[in-house]
Structure formats: C-alpha cells, structure tokens
C-alpha positions as CSV (number, residue, x, y, z in Angstrom):
1,X,-14.8,8.2,3.7
2,X,-13.1,4.9,3.0
3,X,-9.9,4.3,4.8
4,X,-6.7,4.1,2.7
5,X,-4.0,1.5,2.9
6,X,-0.8,3.3,1.7
7,X,1.4,0.7,-0.1
8,X,5.2,0.8,0.1
9,X,5.6,2.8,-3.1
10,X,3.4,5.6,-1.8
11,X,5.3,5.8,1.5
12,X,8.6,5.6,-0.3
13,X,7.6,8.7,-2.4
14,X,6.5,10.4,0.9
15,X,9.8,9.8,2.6
16,X,12.1,10.6,-0.3
17,X,13.9,14.0,0.0
18,X,13.9,14.6,-3.8
19,X,10.1,14.6,-4.1
20,X,8.1,17.6,-2.9
21,X,4.6,18.0,-1.5
22,X,3.1,18.9,-4.9
23,X,3.6,15.3,-6.0
24,X,0.1,13.8,-6.4
25,X,0.8,10.6,-4.3
26,X,2.6,12.6,-1.6
27,X,-0.3,15.2,-1.5
28,X,-2.9,12.4,-1.3
29,X,-1.1,10.6,1.5
30,X,-0.6,13.9,3.4
31,X,-4.3,14.6,3.2
32,X,-5.3,11.2,4.5
33,X,-2.7,11.4,7.3
34,X,-4.2,14.8,8.3
35,X,-7.6,13.1,8.5
36,X,-6.2,10.1,10.3
37,X,-7.6,8.0,7.5
38,X,-4.6,5.8,6.7
39,X,-3.9,2.3,7.8
40,X,-1.0,0.0,7.0
41,X,0.1,-3.6,7.4
42,X,3.3,-5.2,8.8
43,X,4.8,-6.2,5.4
44,X,4.6,-2.5,4.2
45,X,6.4,-1.4,7.4
46,X,9.0,-4.1,6.9
47,X,9.6,-3.1,3.3
48,X,10.0,0.5,4.2
49,X,12.4,0.0,7.1
50,X,14.4,-2.4,4.9
51,X,14.5,0.0,2.0
52,X,15.9,3.1,3.7
53,X,19.5,2.9,5.0
54,X,19.7,6.4,6.6
55,X,18.9,6.1,10.3
56,X,17.2,9.5,10.3
57,X,14.8,8.4,7.6
58,X,14.2,5.1,9.5
59,X,13.4,7.1,12.6
60,X,11.0,9.2,10.7
61,X,9.3,6.1,9.4
62,X,9.0,4.7,12.9
63,X,7.6,8.0,14.2
64,X,5.0,8.2,11.5
65,X,3.9,4.6,11.9
66,X,3.4,5.1,15.7
67,X,0.1,6.9,14.7
68,X,-1.0,4.6,11.9
69,X,-3.2,1.6,12.7
70,X,-2.0,-1.8,11.4
71,X,-4.4,-4.1,9.7
72,X,-3.0,-7.6,9.6
73,X,-4.0,-10.5,7.4
74,X,-6.0,-13.5,8.5
75,X,-5.4,-17.1,7.5
76,X,-8.2,-16.7,5.0
77,X,-6.5,-13.6,3.5
78,X,-3.4,-15.7,2.6
79,X,-5.5,-18.3,0.8
80,X,-7.6,-15.6,-1.0
81,X,-4.3,-13.7,-1.9
82,X,-3.1,-16.9,-3.6
83,X,-6.3,-17.0,-5.6
84,X,-5.9,-13.3,-6.7
85,X,-2.4,-14.1,-7.9
86,X,-3.7,-17.1,-9.9
87,X,-6.5,-15.0,-11.4
88,X,-4.0,-12.4,-12.5
89,X,-1.6,-15.0,-13.9
90,X,-4.4,-16.6,-15.9
91,X,-5.1,-13.1,-17.4
92,X,-1.5,-12.7,-18.3
93,X,-0.7,-10.2,-15.4
94,X,2.0,-10.8,-12.9
95,X,1.0,-10.1,-9.3
96,X,3.7,-11.2,-6.8
97,X,2.8,-12.9,-3.5
98,X,3.4,-9.8,-1.3
99,X,1.4,-7.6,-3.6
100,X,-1.3,-10.2,-3.8
101,X,-1.5,-10.2,0.0
102,X,-1.6,-6.4,0.2
103,X,-4.4,-6.4,-2.4
104,X,-6.3,-9.0,-0.4
105,X,-6.0,-7.1,2.8
106,X,-7.6,-4.1,1.0
107,X,-10.4,-6.2,-0.4
108,X,-11.2,-8.0,2.9
109,X,-11.2,-4.7,4.8
110,X,-12.9,-2.5,2.2
111,X,-9.8,-0.3,1.9
112,X,-8.7,1.9,-1.0
113,X,-5.1,1.1,-2.0
114,X,-2.9,4.2,-2.4
115,X,0.0,3.1,-4.6
116,X,2.4,4.3,-7.3
117,X,3.0,0.7,-8.5
118,X,1.8,-0.1,-12.0
119,X,1.5,-3.8,-11.1
120,X,-1.5,-3.0,-9.0
121,X,-3.1,-1.0,-11.8
122,X,-2.7,-4.0,-14.2
123,X,-4.0,-6.4,-11.6
124,X,-6.9,-4.1,-10.8
125,X,-8.4,-4.9,-14.2
126,X,-8.9,-8.5,-13.1
127,X,-9.5,-8.4,-9.4
128,X,-12.0,-6.4,-7.2
129,X,-9.4,-4.0,-5.9
130,X,-10.3,-0.4,-5.1
131,X,-7.3,1.7,-6.3
132,X,-6.7,5.4,-5.7
133,X,-6.2,7.3,-8.9
134,X,-4.9,10.9,-9.3
135,X,-7.3,13.6,-10.3
C-alpha cells in the first residue's frame, strides 16, 4: 500500500471538534494512522500548530505527530515545485508555493496526497500528483 501524506486540510478536519469520525477524510486518515501508513512534512506541521490556538488541540497535534514520520524536501524538490507551479499557471490553475512544494514532495516520494483542498484537485489535472479521492 502506498504511503499517504496527509495535507493540512485533512489534519484540520481530523482535529476539529465539530466533525465526526464518519467524515470521509477523517475516516480515511484514521485508517491510515491505524496502519501506520501516514507521513508528513515540516510545513504541514507548522501550518497546523499555527492554525489552532487552543493549547489542548496543539498538544494533541504534537502528540499525534510524535508517531508520524517526516519527509523533508530536497533542494531539487524546491526547483521542481517551482516548475509545478509554472505548469499549473500556464494551464490557468493557481497552485501556491507551499502547495506546490507539498505536491512535489508527494511526487518525489511516490506518496498519495490526502487532502480536502480543491486547489490540489484542479492542479492534479495538469501535474502527475496521486490524489486520494473518496469512494
């Protein structure tokens, strides 16, 4: 089974108190966590810690991430991420720098991206990104 990189939007759904376990993204992430099949990267960790202000939630994030391997970008990944962003821009699709880097980390490491962010869906039509889809 291909490892999954859970992007910030997926983790945000997972940690939100108003979304239950029947949510497709939450259920998928839960399943991969149980199988120890989830990786992350530093920028996702940063975005999550920055996005939640309640200390209890921030502690839960830290605790969960203690058991999640980090995959970090190489110098080449940064250059290739810029190319992904340019490819998308030429196709009329906006892919921001951080999202481009996350996409490139997935491509370089043969990871499936677990996300709830439509920007990745649009970009996925123009770049070789393996995206999780519900169902």
